[in-house]
C-alpha positions as a LaTeX table, in Angstrom:
\begin{tabular}{lrrr}
\hline
Residue & $x$ (\AA) & $y$ (\AA) & $z$ (\AA) \\
\hline
Cys1 & 166.74 & 275.42 & 49.29 \\
Phe2 & 166.77 & 277.74 & 52.21 \\
Ser3 & 165.17 & 275.06 & 54.67 \\
Arg4 & 167.86 & 272.59 & 53.66 \\
Ala5 & 170.59 & 275.33 & 54.33 \\
Leu6 & 169.19 & 275.80 & 57.91 \\
Glu7 & 169.43 & 272.28 & 58.50 \\
Leu8 & 173.11 & 272.21 & 57.39 \\
Ile9 & 173.95 & 275.28 & 59.49 \\
Lys10 & 172.57 & 273.55 & 62.54 \\
Lys11 & 174.97 & 270.50 & 61.88 \\
Glu12 & 177.99 & 272.82 & 61.70 \\
Pro13 & 180.34 & 272.99 & 64.57 \\
Lys14 & 180.07 & 276.13 & 66.82 \\
Pro15 & 182.05 & 279.14 & 65.27 \\
Gln16 & 185.40 & 279.51 & 66.60 \\
Thr17 & 186.10 & 283.10 & 65.57 \\
Thr18 & 184.17 & 286.21 & 65.40 \\
His19 & 184.22 & 286.13 & 61.46 \\
Gln20 & 182.87 & 282.52 & 61.49 \\
Leu21 & 180.06 & 283.93 & 63.93 \\
Trp22 & 179.31 & 286.61 & 61.43 \\
Ser23 & 179.24 & 284.34 & 58.54 \\
Arg24 & 176.74 & 281.92 & 60.58 \\
Ala25 & 174.47 & 284.87 & 61.48 \\
His26 & 174.64 & 286.10 & 57.91 \\
Met27 & 173.26 & 282.79 & 56.66 \\
Leu28 & 170.56 & 282.65 & 59.52 \\
Val29 & 169.27 & 286.08 & 58.43 \\
Glu30 & 169.05 & 285.30 & 54.78 \\
Cys31 & 167.56 & 281.83 & 55.28 \\
His32 & 164.72 & 283.02 & 57.79 \\
Tyr33 & 164.11 & 286.15 & 55.88 \\
Glu34 & 163.64 & 284.40 & 52.58 \\
Ile35 & 161.45 & 281.45 & 54.10 \\
Gly36 & 159.21 & 284.23 & 55.79 \\
Cys37 & 158.85 & 286.12 & 52.61 \\
Val38 & 157.69 & 282.92 & 50.87 \\
His39 & 155.11 & 282.05 & 53.65 \\
Ala40 & 153.90 & 285.68 & 53.52 \\
His41 & 153.30 & 285.46 & 49.88 \\
Glu42 & 151.63 & 282.22 & 50.13 \\
Gly43 & 149.16 & 283.62 & 52.67 \\
Asp44 & 150.40 & 282.00 & 55.95 \\
Pro45 & 151.14 & 284.88 & 57.97 \\
Glu46 & 151.58 & 283.09 & 61.29 \\
Val47 & 154.55 & 281.09 & 60.03 \\
Ala48 & 155.77 & 284.07 & 58.06 \\
Arg49 & 155.84 & 286.00 & 61.39 \\
Glu50 & 157.77 & 283.25 & 63.07 \\
Phe51 & 160.53 & 283.15 & 60.43 \\
Leu52 & 160.53 & 286.95 & 59.93 \\
Glu53 & 160.98 & 287.50 & 63.96 \\
Lys54 & 163.79 & 285.08 & 63.80 \\
Ala55 & 165.49 & 287.01 & 61.00 \\
Arg56 & 165.21 & 290.20 & 62.72 \\
Ser57 & 166.76 & 288.67 & 65.92 \\
Tyr58 & 169.75 & 287.27 & 64.11 \\
Ile59 & 170.21 & 290.78 & 62.41 \\
Phe60 & 171.38 & 292.04 & 65.84 \\
Ala61 & 173.68 & 289.11 & 66.28 \\
Leu62 & 175.09 & 289.75 & 62.85 \\
Asp63 & 175.86 & 293.63 & 63.73 \\
Ile64 & 177.70 & 292.38 & 67.01 \\
Ala65 & 179.69 & 289.89 & 65.21 \\
Arg66 & 180.48 & 292.19 & 62.32 \\
Glu67 & 182.04 & 294.80 & 64.87 \\
Gly68 & 183.93 & 291.85 & 66.75 \\
Ala69 & 185.24 & 290.49 & 63.37 \\
Asn70 & 186.37 & 294.09 & 62.22 \\
Arg71 & 188.15 & 294.65 & 65.34 \\
Glu72 & 189.98 & 291.19 & 64.64 \\
Gly73 & 191.14 & 292.68 & 61.11 \\
Ala74 & 188.13 & 290.97 & 58.90 \\
Asn75 & 187.31 & 294.31 & 57.38 \\
Ile76 & 183.57 & 293.48 & 56.66 \\
Lys77 & 182.13 & 296.76 & 55.21 \\
Asp78 & 178.79 & 295.62 & 53.77 \\
Asp79 & 176.65 & 292.50 & 54.68 \\
His80 & 174.16 & 293.28 & 52.20 \\
Ile81 & 171.37 & 293.02 & 54.82 \\
Glu82 & 170.37 & 296.82 & 54.78 \\
Gly83 & 167.35 & 296.26 & 52.58 \\
Lys84 & 166.17 & 293.38 & 55.01 \\
Arg85 & 166.52 & 295.72 & 58.05 \\
Arg86 & 164.15 & 298.18 & 56.65 \\
Asp87 & 161.77 & 296.11 & 54.46 \\
Ser88 & 158.69 & 297.44 & 56.14 \\
Arg89 & 156.61 & 295.74 & 53.45 \\
Val90 & 157.82 & 292.41 & 54.69 \\
Phe91 & 158.62 & 293.09 & 58.44 \\
Ser92 & 155.02 & 294.62 & 58.75 \\
Leu93 & 153.82 & 290.99 & 58.27 \\
Val94 & 155.23 & 290.42 & 61.77 \\
Arg95 & 152.38 & 292.47 & 63.12 \\
Ile96 & 149.75 & 290.40 & 61.24 \\
Gly97 & 147.42 & 288.47 & 63.45 \\
Thr98 & 148.41 & 290.23 & 66.73 \\
\hline
\end{tabular}
């Protein structure tokens, strides 16, 4: 499901507004995070690490896009990513194998 969503996101045209950029970054965080969690629980730490590192990098883009979208009047207050930012149980898997 999340892999298919990533394929579709890649086919979408580039975002034209900061709100669209925020929306795209949000989906990228969600998809990469969830795929990483699945691989972690299935015992494939290298693949999990790859997806979780990508999720983490998109979180930074998400924060920047939210600030820009809010300056343009989008009023995004909560992206519901906070748990993923600090989920040390999952993001600690990024360090597995290093």
